[in-house]
C-alpha positions as a Markdown table, in Angstrom:
| # | Residue | x | y | z |
|---|---|---|---|---|
| 1 | Met | 28.8 | -13.4 | -4.6 |
| 2 | Asp | 31.0 | -13.8 | -7.6 |
| 3 | Lys | 30.2 | -15.2 | -11.0 |
| 4 | Ala | 32.0 | -18.5 | -10.3 |
| 5 | Gln | 29.8 | -19.2 | -7.2 |
| 6 | Ile | 26.6 | -18.5 | -9.1 |
| 7 | Glu | 27.8 | -20.8 | -11.9 |
| 8 | Arg | 28.5 | -23.5 | -9.3 |
| 9 | Ile | 25.0 | -23.2 | -7.9 |
| 10 | Asn | 23.6 | -23.6 | -11.4 |
| 11 | Glu | 26.0 | -26.5 | -12.1 |
| 12 | Leu | 24.8 | -28.3 | -9.0 |
| 13 | Ala | 21.2 | -27.7 | -9.8 |
| 14 | Arg | 21.6 | -29.2 | -13.3 |
| 15 | Lys | 23.5 | -32.2 | -11.8 |
| 16 | Lys | 20.8 | -32.7 | -9.2 |
| 17 | Lys | 18.2 | -33.0 | -12.0 |
| 18 | Ala | 20.3 | -35.2 | -14.2 |
| 19 | Glu | 21.9 | -37.7 | -11.8 |
| 20 | Gly | 21.5 | -36.6 | -8.2 |
| 21 | Leu | 24.0 | -35.2 | -5.8 |
| 22 | Thr | 26.4 | -36.7 | -3.3 |
| 23 | Glu | 25.9 | -35.8 | 0.4 |
| 24 | Glu | 28.9 | -33.4 | 0.1 |
| 25 | Glu | 27.5 | -31.7 | -2.9 |
| 26 | Thr | 24.1 | -31.3 | -1.3 |
| 27 | Lys | 25.8 | -29.6 | 1.7 |
| 28 | Glu | 27.8 | -27.3 | -0.7 |
| 29 | Gln | 24.6 | -26.5 | -2.6 |
| 30 | Ala | 22.7 | -25.6 | 0.6 |
| 31 | Ala | 25.6 | -23.3 | 1.8 |
| 32 | Leu | 25.9 | -21.6 | -1.6 |
| 33 | Arg | 22.1 | -21.0 | -1.7 |
| 34 | Ala | 22.1 | -19.6 | 1.9 |
| 35 | Gln | 24.9 | -17.2 | 1.0 |
| 36 | Tyr | 23.1 | -16.1 | -2.2 |
| 37 | Leu | 19.9 | -15.5 | -0.3 |
| 38 | Lys | 21.6 | -13.5 | 2.4 |
| 39 | Glu | 23.3 | -11.3 | -0.2 |
| 40 | Phe | 20.1 | -10.9 | -2.2 |
| 41 | Arg | 18.1 | -9.8 | 0.9 |
| 42 | Ala | 20.9 | -7.3 | 1.9 |
| 43 | Asn | 20.8 | -5.8 | -1.6 |
| 44 | Met | 17.0 | -5.6 | -1.6 |
| 45 | Glu | 17.0 | -3.9 | 1.8 |
| 46 | Ala | 19.6 | -1.3 | 0.6 |
| 47 | Thr | 17.4 | -0.7 | -2.5 |
| 48 | Leu | 14.3 | -0.2 | -0.5 |
| 49 | Gln | 16.1 | 2.2 | 1.9 |
| 50 | Ala | 17.0 | 4.4 | -1.0 |
| 51 | Val | 13.4 | 4.6 | -2.3 |
| 52 | Arg | 11.5 | 7.8 | -1.6 |
| 53 | Val | 7.8 | 8.3 | -2.0 |
| 54 | Glu | 6.5 | 11.7 | -3.2 |
| 55 | Gln | 3.8 | 13.0 | -0.9 |
| 56 | Ala | 0.7 | 15.1 | -1.9 |
| 57 | Asp | 2.5 | 18.3 | -0.8 |
| 58 | Gly | 5.5 | 17.6 | -3.1 |
| 59 | Thr | 7.9 | 16.4 | -0.4 |
| 60 | Tyr | 9.6 | 13.1 | -0.4 |
| 61 | Lys | 9.4 | 10.6 | 2.4 |
| 62 | Pro | 11.4 | 7.4 | 2.9 |
| 63 | Leu | 9.6 | 4.1 | 3.0 |
| 64 | Glu | 8.8 | 2.8 | 6.5 |
| 65 | Lys | 8.6 | -0.8 | 7.6 |
| 66 | Lys | 5.1 | -2.0 | 8.3 |
| 67 | Lys | 4.3 | -2.1 | 12.0 |
| 68 | Pro | 3.1 | -5.5 | 13.2 |
| 69 | Asn | -0.5 | -5.7 | 14.5 |
């Protein structure tokens, strides 16, 4: 997501607080937020995949997803 899109999200948030949004602006805001969250989650997943935990024996092991019960 580029800087202009993030600025647009913030602009719409300020406008919503100040005077409210039109239906078209509300849809635009929802789409931009969804895109932002998708990219944020992908970046977080990549970061977590790069993390290694040092074990007691000195080796490093990648994080594993928690298994559901």
